[in-house]
N, CA, C and O atoms as a DFTB+ gen file, in Angstrom:
732 C
 N C O
     1  1      -1.224     -11.367      -9.393
     2  2      -2.167     -10.738      -9.297
     3  2      -3.396     -11.779      -8.364
     4  3      -3.954     -11.453      -7.317
     5  1      -3.554     -12.974      -9.073
     6  2      -4.338     -14.053      -8.222
     7  2      -4.216     -14.180      -7.139
     8  3      -5.207     -14.258      -6.413
     9  1      -2.842     -14.251      -6.610
    10  2      -2.030     -14.549      -5.347
    11  2      -2.345     -13.610      -4.286
    12  3      -2.387     -13.844      -3.078
    13  1      -2.563     -12.511      -4.894
    14  2      -2.817     -10.981      -3.833
    15  2      -4.277     -10.895      -3.703
    16  3      -4.748     -10.366      -2.696
    17  1      -5.159     -11.439      -4.772
    18  2      -6.469     -11.561      -4.454
    19  2      -6.606     -12.569      -3.492
    20  3      -7.256     -12.236      -2.501
    21  1      -6.159     -13.735      -3.517
    22  2      -6.239     -14.843      -2.463
    23  2      -5.813     -14.170      -1.272
    24  3      -6.582     -14.351      -0.328
    25  1      -4.823     -13.450      -1.033
    26  2      -4.355     -12.952       0.259
    27  2      -5.139     -12.096       0.852
    28  3      -5.128     -12.069       2.083
    29  1      -6.059     -11.136       0.058
    30  2      -7.046     -10.385       0.439
    31  2      -8.189     -11.232       1.031
    32  3      -8.675     -11.051       2.148
    33  1      -8.494     -12.013       0.304
    34  2      -9.615     -12.980       0.740
    35  2      -9.512     -13.627       1.813
    36  3     -10.432     -13.651       2.629
    37  1      -8.060     -14.431       2.038
    38  2      -7.684     -14.860       3.458
    39  2      -7.748     -13.654       4.577
    40  3      -8.580     -13.724       5.482
    41  1      -7.097     -12.862       4.507
    42  2      -7.281     -11.703       5.328
    43  2      -8.812     -11.308       5.667
    44  3      -9.156     -11.283       6.849
    45  1      -9.513     -11.074       4.889
    46  2     -11.122     -10.870       5.215
    47  2     -11.648     -12.020       6.141
    48  3     -12.169     -11.878       7.247
    49  1     -11.441     -13.023       5.562
    50  2     -12.089     -13.927       6.060
    51  2     -11.546     -14.559       7.577
    52  3     -12.187     -15.367       8.248
    53  1     -10.327     -14.036       7.908
    54  2      -9.560     -14.658       9.167
    55  2     -10.108     -13.163      10.210
    56  3      -9.994     -13.218      11.434
    57  1     -10.593     -12.107       9.621
    58  2     -10.937     -11.199      10.360
    59  2     -12.308     -10.642      10.364
    60  3     -12.576      -9.454      10.544
    61  1     -13.262     -11.717      10.123
    62  2     -14.550     -11.269      10.153
    63  2     -14.987     -10.792      11.076
    64  3     -15.923     -10.080      10.713
    65  1     -14.792     -10.740      12.661
    66  2     -15.114     -10.188      13.821
    67  2     -14.219      -8.827      14.246
    68  3     -14.244      -8.306      15.361
    69  1     -13.535      -8.440      13.258
    70  2     -12.493      -7.619      13.840
    71  2     -12.928      -6.155      12.991
    72  3     -13.666      -6.203      12.007
    73  1     -12.480      -5.137      13.409
    74  2     -12.879      -3.886      12.304
    75  2     -12.109      -3.946      11.134
    76  3     -10.898      -3.941      11.357
    77  1     -12.409      -3.995      10.061
    78  2     -11.911      -3.960       8.672
    79  2     -12.442      -3.088       7.752
    80  3     -13.621      -3.116       7.401
    81  1     -11.322      -2.038       7.203
    82  2     -11.959      -1.016       6.380
    83  2     -11.269      -1.175       5.077
    84  3     -10.115      -1.588       4.959
    85  1     -12.043      -0.824       4.118
    86  2     -11.508      -0.868       2.703
    87  2     -11.566       0.480       2.347
    88  3     -12.401       1.263       2.800
    89  1     -10.273       0.901       1.154
    90  2      -9.856       2.260       1.559
    91  2      -9.595       2.890      -0.540
    92  3      -9.318       2.232      -1.543
    93  1      -9.804       4.025      -0.383
    94  2      -9.580       4.182      -2.009
    95  2      -8.725       5.733      -1.966
    96  3      -9.366       6.698      -1.549
    97  1      -7.877       5.853      -2.223
    98  2      -7.115       7.693      -1.974
    99  2      -7.527       8.534      -3.063
   100  3      -7.105       8.684      -4.209
   101  1      -8.481       9.051      -2.387
   102  2      -9.037      10.529      -3.077
   103  2      -8.215      11.129      -4.430
   104  3      -8.476      11.222      -5.630
   105  1      -6.982      11.514      -3.487
   106  2      -5.924      12.462      -4.354
   107  2      -5.578      11.727      -5.371
   108  3      -5.659      12.335      -6.438
   109  1      -5.134      10.381      -5.465
   110  2      -4.651       9.572      -6.442
   111  2      -5.400       9.398      -7.401
   112  3      -5.146       9.586      -8.591
   113  1      -6.625       8.927      -6.792
   114  2      -7.700       8.773      -7.884
   115  2      -8.092      10.044      -8.840
   116  3      -8.431       9.927     -10.018
   117  1      -8.012      10.983      -8.297
   118  2      -8.260      12.469      -9.221
   119  2      -7.300      12.372     -10.394
   120  3      -7.668      12.770     -11.499
   121  1      -5.822      11.750     -10.170
   122  2      -4.790      12.075     -10.819
   123  2      -5.076      10.782     -11.971
   124  3      -4.326      10.748     -12.946
   125  1      -5.957       9.930     -11.868
   126  2      -6.014       8.663     -12.596
   127  2      -4.956       7.672     -12.329
   128  3      -4.655       6.998     -13.314
   129  1      -4.384       7.444     -11.350
   130  2      -3.475       6.659     -10.707
   131  2      -4.298       6.064      -9.254
   132  3      -4.102       6.545      -8.138
   133  1      -5.169       5.017      -9.523
   134  2      -5.852       4.366      -8.639
   135  2      -5.051       3.817      -7.235
   136  3      -4.388       2.790      -7.381
   137  1      -5.073       4.355      -6.078
   138  2      -4.636       3.444      -4.911
   139  2      -5.640       3.034      -3.816
   140  3      -6.249       3.778      -3.048
   141  1      -5.676       1.847      -3.898
   142  2      -6.695       0.859      -3.069
   143  2      -6.033       0.067      -1.908
   144  3      -4.946      -0.504      -2.001
   145  1      -6.865       0.106      -0.743
   146  2      -6.344      -0.888       0.266
   147  2      -7.146      -1.490       1.238
   148  3      -8.347      -1.305       1.040
   149  1      -6.879      -2.122       2.181
   150  2      -7.725      -2.720       3.261
   151  2      -6.787      -2.735       4.275
   152  3      -5.591      -2.961       4.092
   153  1      -7.403      -2.455       5.546
   154  2      -6.970      -2.348       6.772
   155  2      -7.612      -2.978       7.518
   156  3      -8.826      -2.875       7.337
   157  1      -7.159      -3.892       8.660
   158  2      -7.728      -4.475       9.545
   159  2      -6.762      -4.798      10.889
   160  3      -5.554      -5.017      10.977
   161  1      -7.720      -4.738      11.789
   162  2      -6.933      -4.809      13.371
   163  2      -6.320      -6.201      13.432
   164  3      -6.763      -7.237      12.937
   165  1      -5.136      -6.000      14.188
   166  2      -4.383      -7.417      14.416
   167  2      -4.141      -7.287      16.157
   168  3      -3.875      -8.278      16.837
   169  1      -4.271      -6.000      16.691
   170  2      -4.169      -5.878      18.529
   171  2      -5.133      -4.842      18.662
   172  3      -5.997      -4.452      17.876
   173  1      -4.769      -4.408      20.004
   174  2      -5.366      -3.628      20.820
   175  2      -4.994      -1.657      20.090
   176  3      -5.768      -0.702      20.036
   177  1      -3.612      -1.761      19.686
   178  2      -3.325      -0.442      18.968
   179  2      -2.837      -0.677      17.903
   180  3      -2.097       0.209      17.476
   181  1      -3.007      -1.831      17.096
   182  2      -2.183      -2.209      15.987
   183  2      -3.305      -2.747      14.886
   184  3      -4.375      -3.346      14.994
   185  1      -2.638      -2.310      13.935
   186  2      -3.576      -2.546      12.100
   187  2      -2.512      -2.983      11.337
   188  3      -1.360      -2.559      11.431
   189  1      -2.927      -3.881      10.542
   190  2      -1.941      -4.216       9.207
   191  2      -2.904      -3.562       8.207
   192  3      -4.116      -3.388       8.332
   193  1      -1.875      -3.151       6.910
   194  2      -2.985      -2.400       5.884
   195  2      -2.014      -2.834       4.577
   196  3      -0.796      -2.678       4.483
   197  1      -2.821      -3.352       3.727
   198  2      -2.162      -3.762       2.591
   199  2      -3.018      -2.581       1.081
   200  3      -4.193      -2.355       0.790
   201  1      -1.962      -2.213       0.613
   202  2      -2.690      -1.470      -0.562
   203  2      -1.854      -1.596      -1.717
   204  3      -0.679      -1.961      -1.683
   205  1      -2.483      -1.289      -2.715
   206  2      -1.805      -1.185      -4.352
   207  2      -2.146       0.268      -4.763
   208  3      -3.186       0.907      -4.609
   209  1      -0.762       0.658      -5.426
   210  2      -1.045       1.743      -6.079
   211  2      -0.561       1.492      -7.623
   212  3       0.534       1.012      -7.916
   213  1      -1.523       1.882      -8.522
   214  2      -0.778       1.230     -10.178
   215  2      -1.333       2.624     -10.774
   216  3      -2.262       3.343     -10.405
   217  1      -0.383       2.734     -11.868
   218  2      -0.713       3.912     -13.041
   219  2      -0.662       2.714     -14.015
   220  3       0.362       2.077     -14.261
   221  1      -1.863       2.483     -14.531
   222  2      -2.250       1.656     -15.884
   223  2      -1.717       2.183     -17.127
   224  3      -1.901       1.517     -18.146
   225  1      -1.084       3.280     -17.196
   226  2      -1.198       4.269     -18.662
   227  2       0.127       3.676     -19.279
   228  3       1.195       3.911     -18.714
   229  1       0.077       2.839     -20.535
   230  2       1.166       2.312     -20.841
   231  2       1.733       3.620     -21.981
   232  3       2.738       3.373     -22.648
   233  1       1.194       4.670     -22.106
   234  2       1.627       5.639     -22.677
   235  2       0.990       7.037     -22.462
   236  3      -0.234       7.173     -22.471
   237  1       1.689       7.887     -22.304
   238  2       1.138       9.313     -22.315
   239  2       2.322      10.143     -22.989
   240  3       3.477      10.299     -22.595
   241  1       1.624      10.666     -24.219
   242  2       2.298      11.552     -25.051
   243  2       3.443      10.598     -25.729
   244  3       4.569      11.061     -25.913
   245  1       3.105       9.173     -26.116
   246  2       4.206       8.589     -26.679
   247  2       5.302       7.946     -25.768
   248  3       6.226       7.245     -26.179
   249  1       4.996       8.381     -24.128
   250  2       6.290       8.095     -23.319
   251  2       5.749       7.192     -22.476
   252  3       4.633       7.572     -22.122
   253  1       6.046       6.212     -22.027
   254  2       5.543       4.952     -20.943
   255  2       5.634       5.280     -19.461
   256  3       6.650       5.479     -18.795
   257  1       4.164       5.296     -19.027
   258  2       4.113       5.943     -17.433
   259  2       3.509       4.883     -16.455
   260  3       2.975       5.255     -15.410
   261  1       3.600       3.453     -16.823
   262  2       2.936       2.398     -16.027
   263  2       3.892       2.100     -15.004
   264  3       5.110       2.051     -15.178
   265  1       3.314       1.915     -13.983
   266  2       3.907       1.192     -12.786
   267  2       2.699       0.820     -11.617
   268  3       1.559       1.283     -11.652
   269  1       3.287      -0.235     -10.456
   270  2       2.661      -0.706      -9.552
   271  2       3.553      -0.904      -8.296
   272  3       4.734      -1.251      -8.334
   273  1       2.918      -0.670      -7.314
   274  2       3.595      -0.566      -5.999
   275  2       2.571      -1.602      -5.156
   276  3       1.367      -1.440      -5.349
   277  1       2.912      -2.440      -4.422
   278  2       2.133      -3.087      -3.552
   279  2       2.926      -2.916      -1.975
   280  3       4.086      -3.289      -1.803
   281  1       2.287      -2.442      -1.151
   282  2       2.853      -2.219      -0.113
   283  2       2.151      -2.924       1.140
   284  3       1.152      -2.284       1.468
   285  1       2.362      -3.989       1.895
   286  2       2.198      -4.222       3.128
   287  2       2.308      -3.447       4.055
   288  3       3.236      -2.701       3.740
   289  1       1.714      -3.005       5.546
   290  2       2.283      -2.323       6.065
   291  2       1.662      -2.284       8.022
   292  3       0.496      -2.076       8.359
   293  1       2.508      -2.473       8.712
   294  2       2.416      -2.915      10.173
   295  2       2.153      -1.071      10.639
   296  3       2.998      -0.232      10.327
   297  1       0.869      -0.700      11.401
   298  2       0.555       0.233      11.971
   299  2       0.428       0.208      13.454
   300  3      -0.144      -0.719      14.028
   301  1       1.039       1.378      14.176
   302  2       0.769       1.352      15.362
   303  2      -0.036       2.609      15.704
   304  3       0.376       3.667      15.227
   305  1      -1.240       2.629      16.547
   306  2      -1.730       3.952      16.612
   307  2      -1.427       4.185      18.261
   308  3      -1.405       3.310      19.126
   309  1      -1.180       5.765      18.441
   310  2      -1.091       6.019      19.730
   311  2      -2.080       6.265      20.562
   312  3      -1.777       6.166      21.751
   313  1      -3.379       6.611      20.270
   314  2      -4.611       6.696      21.171
   315  2      -5.104       5.442      21.076
   316  3      -4.830       4.504      21.824
   317  1      -6.082       5.433      19.833
   318  2      -6.882       4.142      19.862
   319  2      -7.045       3.782      17.979
   320  3      -7.031       4.678      17.135
   321  1      -7.161       2.585      17.722
   322  2      -7.214       2.450      16.480
   323  2      -8.280       3.158      15.760
   324  3      -9.405       3.372      16.209
   325  1      -7.813       3.524      14.544
   326  2      -8.644       4.228      13.465
   327  2      -9.380       5.395      14.238
   328  3     -10.580       5.669      14.220
   329  1      -8.215       6.089      15.008
   330  2      -8.918       7.317      15.458
   331  2      -7.709       7.954      15.857
   332  3      -7.202       7.519      16.891
   333  1      -6.925       9.229      15.053
   334  2      -5.611       9.790      15.709
   335  2      -4.486       9.440      15.176
   336  3      -4.479       8.538      14.339
   337  1      -3.450      10.013      15.513
   338  2      -2.311       9.587      15.012
   339  2      -1.391       8.177      15.290
   340  3      -1.102       7.692      16.384
   341  1      -1.053       7.716      14.022
   342  2      -0.494       6.171      13.921
   343  2       0.844       6.838      13.141
   344  3       0.927       7.890      12.508
   345  1       1.945       5.725      13.461
   346  2       3.022       5.733      12.541
   347  2       3.176       3.992      12.094
   348  3       2.625       3.121      12.768
   349  1       3.889       3.726      11.042
   350  2       3.633       2.669      10.169
   351  2       5.024       2.384       9.411
   352  3       5.667       3.272       8.849
   353  1       5.454       0.863       9.476
   354  2       6.453       0.390       9.000
   355  2       6.027      -0.260       7.795
   356  3       4.871      -0.665       7.670
   357  1       7.061      -0.406       6.733
   358  2       6.450      -1.314       5.568
   359  2       7.615      -1.745       4.564
   360  3       8.617      -1.036       4.656
   361  1       7.664      -2.600       3.782
   362  2       8.355      -2.923       2.956
   363  2       7.571      -3.619       1.677
   364  3       6.901      -4.645       1.792
   365  1       7.724      -3.038       0.685
   366  2       6.752      -3.380      -0.576
   367  2       7.748      -3.521      -1.879
   368  3       8.932      -3.196      -1.980
   369  1       6.816      -4.147      -2.888
   370  2       7.495      -4.364      -4.271
   371  2       7.046      -3.424      -5.368
   372  3       5.977      -2.816      -5.331
   373  1       7.861      -3.350      -6.270
   374  2       7.524      -2.440      -7.304
   375  2       7.742      -3.277      -8.756
   376  3       8.544      -4.211      -8.783
   377  1       7.132      -2.966      -9.723
   378  2       7.397      -3.127     -11.199
   379  2       6.970      -1.949     -11.805
   380  3       6.045      -1.252     -11.389
   381  1       7.653      -1.729     -12.795
   382  2       7.816      -0.165     -13.766
   383  2       8.085      -0.650     -15.098
   384  3       8.746      -1.657     -15.352
   385  1       7.248       0.527     -16.380
   386  2       7.489       0.575     -17.573
   387  2       7.657       2.122     -17.527
   388  3       6.719       2.689     -18.087
   389  1       8.689       3.037     -16.960
   390  2       8.437       4.210     -16.895
   391  2       9.449       5.201     -17.229
   392  3      10.616       4.817     -17.160
   393  1       9.203       6.524     -17.613
   394  2      10.236       7.388     -17.780
   395  2      10.215       8.257     -16.748
   396  3       9.184       8.875     -16.481
   397  1      11.336       8.408     -16.054
   398  2      11.659       9.104     -14.658
   399  2      11.466      10.216     -15.066
   400  3      11.398      10.476     -16.267
   401  1      11.344      11.057     -14.150
   402  2      11.454      12.573     -14.177
   403  2      12.566      13.357     -14.869
   404  3      12.376      14.249     -15.696
   405  1      13.923      12.857     -14.370
   406  2      15.164      13.129     -15.108
   407  2      15.433      13.124     -16.640
   408  3      16.352      13.649     -17.268
   409  1      14.275      12.314     -17.104
   410  2      14.731      11.770     -18.367
   411  2      13.548      12.418     -19.223
   412  3      13.534      12.174     -20.429
   413  1      12.526      13.252     -18.657
   414  2      11.602      13.997     -19.461
   415  2      12.266      14.662     -20.318
   416  3      13.289      15.249     -19.962
   417  1      11.766      14.714     -21.785
   418  2      12.216      15.481     -22.947
   419  2      13.299      14.783     -23.377
   420  3      14.067      15.582     -23.913
   421  1      13.851      13.367     -23.405
   422  2      14.565      12.309     -23.792
   423  2      14.072      11.404     -24.273
   424  3      12.867      11.176     -24.173
   425  1      14.979      10.603     -24.975
   426  2      14.414       9.386     -25.798
   427  2      14.340       8.197     -24.935
   428  3      13.998       7.106     -25.391
   429  1      14.680       8.394     -23.579
   430  2      15.256       7.282     -22.723
   431  2      13.984       6.945     -21.892
   432  3      13.080       7.759     -21.707
   433  1      13.994       5.340     -21.280
   434  2      12.984       5.157     -20.357
   435  2      13.462       3.919     -19.675
   436  3      14.415       3.284     -20.128
   437  1      12.823       3.562     -18.595
   438  2      13.320       2.262     -18.145
   439  2      12.022       1.291     -17.896
   440  3      10.860       1.627     -17.668
   441  1      12.591      -0.025     -18.012
   442  2      11.563      -1.024     -17.657
   443  2      12.238      -1.912     -16.331
   444  3      13.463      -1.973     -16.229
   445  1      11.478      -2.488     -15.481
   446  2      12.219      -3.239     -14.368
   447  2      11.346      -3.390     -13.223
   448  3      10.124      -3.315     -13.358
   449  1      11.881      -3.592     -12.142
   450  2      11.429      -4.116     -10.603
   451  2      11.968      -3.739      -9.484
   452  3      13.197      -3.698      -9.443
   453  1      11.336      -3.439      -8.522
   454  2      12.311      -3.087      -7.245
   455  2      11.315      -3.350      -5.731
   456  3      10.294      -4.021      -5.583
   457  1      11.936      -2.694      -4.951
   458  2      11.396      -2.687      -3.551
   459  2      11.762      -1.504      -2.720
   460  3      12.727      -0.761      -2.900
   461  1      10.770      -1.427      -1.696
   462  2      10.699      -0.187      -1.150
   463  2      10.564      -0.337       0.231
   464  3       9.639      -1.013       0.681
   465  1      11.363       0.203       0.947
   466  2      11.448      -0.102       2.715
   467  2      11.302       1.181       3.290
   468  3      12.139       2.026       2.975
   469  1      10.205       1.551       4.240
   470  2      10.328       2.806       4.729
   471  2       9.183       2.766       5.845
   472  3       8.888       1.780       6.521
   473  1       8.488       4.267       5.916
   474  2       7.724       4.381       7.256
   475  2       6.852       5.695       6.704
   476  3       7.141       6.530       5.847
   477  1       5.707       5.545       7.513
   478  2       4.452       6.448       7.333
   479  2       3.928       6.951       8.583
   480  3       3.783       6.251       9.585
   481  1       3.629       8.265       8.495
   482  2       2.917       8.592       9.571
   483  2       1.624       9.338       8.787
   484  3       1.451       9.744       7.638
   485  1       0.753       9.305      10.095
   486  2      -0.626       9.529       9.219
   487  2      -1.569       9.774      10.586
   488  3      -1.263       9.421      11.725
   489  1      -2.913      10.536      10.141
   490  2      -3.917      10.779      11.103
   491  2      -4.935      10.205      10.529
   492  3      -5.093      10.342       9.316
   493  1      -6.061       9.243      11.513
   494  2      -7.211       9.041      10.780
   495  2      -8.395       9.816      11.885
   496  3      -8.205      10.127      13.061
   497  1      -9.394       9.957      11.225
   498  2     -10.475      10.830      11.834
   499  2     -11.806      10.026      11.512
   500  3     -12.090      10.007      10.315
   501  1     -12.503       9.488      12.201
   502  2     -13.973       9.147      11.960
   503  2     -14.903       9.887      11.636
   504  3     -15.176      10.803      12.412
   505  1     -15.634       9.740      10.475
   506  2     -16.538      10.719      10.223
   507  2     -18.160      10.343      10.817
   508  3     -18.925      11.171      11.310
   509  1     -18.371       9.246      10.671
   510  2     -19.512       8.354      11.701
   511  2     -19.255       6.849      11.755
   512  3     -18.072       6.542      11.610
   513  1     -19.807       6.212      11.870
   514  2     -20.044       5.032      12.458
   515  2     -19.192       4.015      11.121
   516  3     -18.427       3.084      11.374
   517  1     -19.519       4.425       9.901
   518  2     -18.888       3.262       8.922
   519  2     -17.654       4.065       8.021
   520  3     -16.734       3.443       7.489
   521  1     -17.805       5.546       7.951
   522  2     -16.766       6.370       7.331
   523  2     -15.523       6.704       8.180
   524  3     -15.336       6.678       9.396
   525  1     -14.675       7.050       7.055
   526  2     -13.326       7.356       8.000
   527  2     -12.092       7.940       7.082
   528  3     -11.597       7.293       6.160
   529  1     -11.643       9.343       7.492
   530  2     -10.524       9.739       6.321
   531  2      -9.299       9.049       7.222
   532  3      -9.292       8.600       8.368
   533  1      -8.282       9.161       6.213
   534  2      -6.906       8.557       6.596
   535  2      -5.768       9.634       5.889
   536  3      -5.335       9.483       4.746
   537  1      -5.452      10.538       6.636
   538  2      -4.331      11.461       5.725
   539  2      -2.991      10.731       6.140
   540  3      -2.665      10.347       7.263
   541  1      -2.399      10.653       5.122
   542  2      -1.047       9.883       5.404
   543  2      -0.054      10.735       4.633
   544  3      -0.429      11.666       3.920
   545  1       1.434      10.340       4.817
   546  2       2.715      10.315       4.156
   547  2       3.681       9.560       4.197
   548  3       3.954       9.526       5.397
   549  1       4.521       8.805       3.573
   550  2       5.105       7.821       3.577
   551  2       6.372       8.148       2.682
   552  3       6.356       9.053       1.848
   553  1       7.344       7.434       2.893
   554  2       8.606       7.313       2.103
   555  2       9.773       6.576       2.780
   556  3       9.638       6.154       3.929
   557  1      10.763       6.435       2.184
   558  2      11.960       5.858       2.778
   559  2      13.002       5.409       1.574
   560  3      12.921       6.123       0.574
   561  1      13.731       4.598       1.531
   562  2      14.548       3.803       0.338
   563  2      14.039       3.081      -0.657
   564  3      13.617       1.946      -0.434
   565  1      14.003       3.658      -1.957
   566  2      14.001       2.922      -2.993
   567  2      14.896       2.306      -3.761
   568  3      15.858       2.994      -4.103
   569  1      14.838       0.826      -4.252
   570  2      15.765       0.387      -4.851
   571  2      15.356      -0.294      -5.979
   572  3      14.452      -1.123      -5.878
   573  1      16.016      -0.011      -7.301
   574  2      15.206      -0.442      -8.436
   575  2      16.341      -1.339      -9.355
   576  3      17.533      -1.056      -9.237
   577  1      15.992      -2.212     -10.089
   578  2      16.890      -3.268     -11.112
   579  2      16.215      -2.820     -12.364
   580  3      14.998      -2.993     -12.430
   581  1      16.700      -2.391     -13.140
   582  2      16.160      -1.947     -14.392
   583  2      16.925      -2.305     -15.784
   584  3      18.089      -2.669     -15.619
   585  1      16.408      -2.255     -17.288
   586  2      16.999      -2.099     -18.110
   587  2      16.360      -0.662     -18.733
   588  3      15.213      -0.217     -18.688
   589  1      17.504      -0.170     -19.288
   590  2      16.974       1.267     -19.793
   591  2      16.917       1.192     -21.168
   592  3      17.882       0.606     -21.657
   593  1      15.863       1.710     -22.165
   594  2      16.033       1.712     -23.457
   595  2      15.541       3.079     -23.898
   596  3      15.027       3.959     -23.208
   597  1      15.837       3.062     -25.327
   598  2      15.703       3.998     -26.412
   599  2      14.066       3.831     -26.700
   600  3      13.575       2.719     -26.894
   601  1      13.264       5.075     -26.708
   602  2      11.899       4.872     -27.189
   603  2      11.848       4.788     -28.766
   604  3      11.080       4.059     -29.394
   605  1      12.763       5.626     -29.297
   606  2      12.634       5.297     -30.748
   607  2      13.261       3.980     -31.471
   608  3      12.902       3.685     -32.612
   609  1      13.971       3.401     -30.938
   610  2      14.809       2.124     -31.357
   611  2      14.419       0.759     -30.794
   612  3      14.353      -0.305     -31.408
   613  1      14.101       1.069     -29.125
   614  2      13.859      -0.340     -28.592
   615  2      14.869      -0.803     -28.105
   616  3      14.671      -1.773     -27.373
   617  1      16.451      -0.310     -28.296
   618  2      17.460      -0.931     -28.052
   619  2      17.710      -0.112     -26.393
   620  3      17.201       0.902     -25.916
   621  1      18.718      -1.088     -25.851
   622  2      19.463      -0.555     -24.499
   623  2      20.164       0.457     -24.771
   624  3      20.840       0.459     -25.799
   625  1      20.155       1.558     -23.893
   626  2      21.179       2.570     -23.810
   627  2      22.111       2.424     -22.880
   628  3      23.192       2.961     -23.122
   629  1      21.983       1.791     -21.787
   630  2      22.937       1.193     -20.954
   631  2      23.708       0.066     -21.133
   632  3      23.212      -0.821     -21.827
   633  1      24.978      -0.134     -20.597
   634  2      25.830      -1.376     -20.591
   635  2      25.622      -2.188     -19.345
   636  3      26.730      -2.538     -18.936
   637  1      24.810      -2.559     -18.696
   638  2      24.801      -3.431     -17.299
   639  2      24.977      -4.654     -17.885
   640  3      24.323      -4.827     -18.914
   641  1      25.663      -5.531     -17.528
   642  2      25.952      -6.819     -17.874
   643  2      24.046      -7.644     -17.695
   644  3      23.374      -8.173     -18.581
   645  1      23.701      -7.426     -16.201
   646  2      22.137      -8.316     -16.126
   647  2      21.462      -7.055     -15.990
   648  3      20.865      -6.564     -16.948
   649  1      21.512      -6.520     -14.912
   650  2      20.288      -5.454     -14.366
   651  2      21.009      -4.186     -13.893
   652  3      21.664      -4.267     -12.854
   653  1      20.940      -2.824     -14.669
   654  2      21.288      -1.509     -13.821
   655  2      20.456      -1.558     -12.672
   656  3      19.376      -2.136     -12.556
   657  1      21.180      -0.778     -11.705
   658  2      20.626      -0.517     -10.281
   659  2      20.863       0.584     -10.021
   660  3      21.972       1.074     -10.232
   661  1      19.479       1.492      -9.292
   662  2      19.857       2.571      -8.432
   663  2      18.891       2.757      -7.351
   664  3      17.871       2.081      -7.216
   665  1      19.241       3.644      -6.641
   666  2      18.464       3.327      -4.896
   667  2      18.485       5.048      -4.815
   668  3      19.402       5.679      -5.342
   669  1      17.343       5.731      -4.081
   670  2      17.160       6.691      -3.632
   671  2      16.149       6.858      -2.675
   672  3      15.050       6.311      -2.773
   673  1      16.574       7.797      -1.500
   674  2      15.645       7.920      -0.475
   675  2      14.613       8.896      -0.885
   676  3      15.074       9.980      -1.241
   677  1      13.126       8.754      -0.928
   678  2      12.046       9.732      -1.289
   679  2      10.932       9.399      -0.930
   680  3      10.748       8.210      -0.673
   681  1       9.988      10.222      -0.819
   682  2       8.460      10.019      -0.423
   683  2       7.764       9.299      -1.436
   684  3       7.641       9.902      -2.502
   685  1       7.346       8.318      -1.371
   686  2       7.008       7.384      -2.313
   687  2       5.035       7.356      -2.069
   688  3       4.323       6.768      -2.884
   689  1       4.690       7.788      -1.344
   690  2       3.229       7.575      -0.876
   691  2       2.687       8.745      -0.183
   692  3       3.413       9.567       0.376
   693  1       1.258       8.828      -0.223
   694  2       0.722      10.152       0.575
   695  2      -0.646      10.274      -0.087
   696  3      -0.859      10.023      -1.273
   697  1      -1.638      10.726       0.885
   698  2      -2.605      11.067       0.230
   699  2      -4.209      11.380       1.384
   700  3      -4.208      11.835       2.527
   701  1      -5.147      11.031       0.724
   702  2      -6.429      11.064       1.805
   703  2      -7.179       9.763       1.525
   704  3      -7.960       9.689       0.576
   705  1      -6.967       8.831       2.270
   706  2      -7.681       7.605       1.662
   707  2      -9.347       7.735       2.376
   708  3      -9.465       7.994       3.574
   709  1     -10.168       7.591       1.774
   710  2     -11.622       7.640       2.130
   711  2     -11.688       6.179       2.434
   712  3     -11.260       5.321       1.661
   713  1     -12.314       5.898       3.740
   714  2     -12.335       4.507       4.366
   715  2     -13.514       4.116       4.390
   716  3     -14.367       5.002       4.432
   717  1     -13.899       2.907       4.374
   718  2     -15.481       2.310       4.716
   719  2     -15.347       1.176       5.336
   720  3     -14.659       0.315       4.788
   721  1     -15.974       0.893       6.640
   722  2     -15.957      -0.039       7.436
   723  2     -16.753      -1.064       6.912
   724  3     -17.906      -0.786       6.583
   725  1     -16.227      -2.475       6.748
   726  2     -17.047      -3.557       6.245
   727  2     -17.706      -4.836       7.283
   728  3     -18.313      -5.847       6.930
   729  1     -17.497      -4.574       8.079
   730  2     -17.622      -5.417       9.361
   731  2     -19.024      -4.544      10.181
   732  3     -19.439      -4.932      11.273
C-alpha cells in the first residue's frame, strides 16, 4: 500500500501543470465497495488512470467477501480529453479472500491472488470547470491462483499441489465516476 501511495504522489508531482482528476465511483460506493482513482493527461488525446476497487468486508453473513483490485490504464480519447468517448487498455492485479457466486450456500471459499488484462469503453461529460462524470464499462480475462478452504474447518477442499488456477472472461469494472479536477 505504501508503494501505491508513493506512486500516486509521484504521478501528481510530475503532472502539476496538466489536467488531473481525482475520482470516486458513485455506484460501487453506494454498494459499500469503494472505487477511487486518479486520471492525468499524458498526451494530446491520451490519459493515464490508476484506480483501486476494494471490498473491505472480511465477512458478510459469516462468508468472506474481501477483495482488492488495482488497475493502471491507458486511455485514448476520440475527440478531446475528458469530454466524449474513449477506449482504454489495462492490466492489473487482484488479491482476494472470497466466496465466489457459484459457491453461495456452500461451505467453500477461496483465498489467493491474480491478474486481469482487458479493455474499457466509456464516455466523459464535463459538468463545469471542475467536475466531470465518467460512465464506463470494462472487462477482459481474469486469471486467479488460489487455495480453496472449507468455512467450517479451515482445511483445504482442493488438492492442487501449489496453487489451484482458474481463468475466465468477464466484465469486472464499471460505473459512474464523479471526478474533480485538482489543478
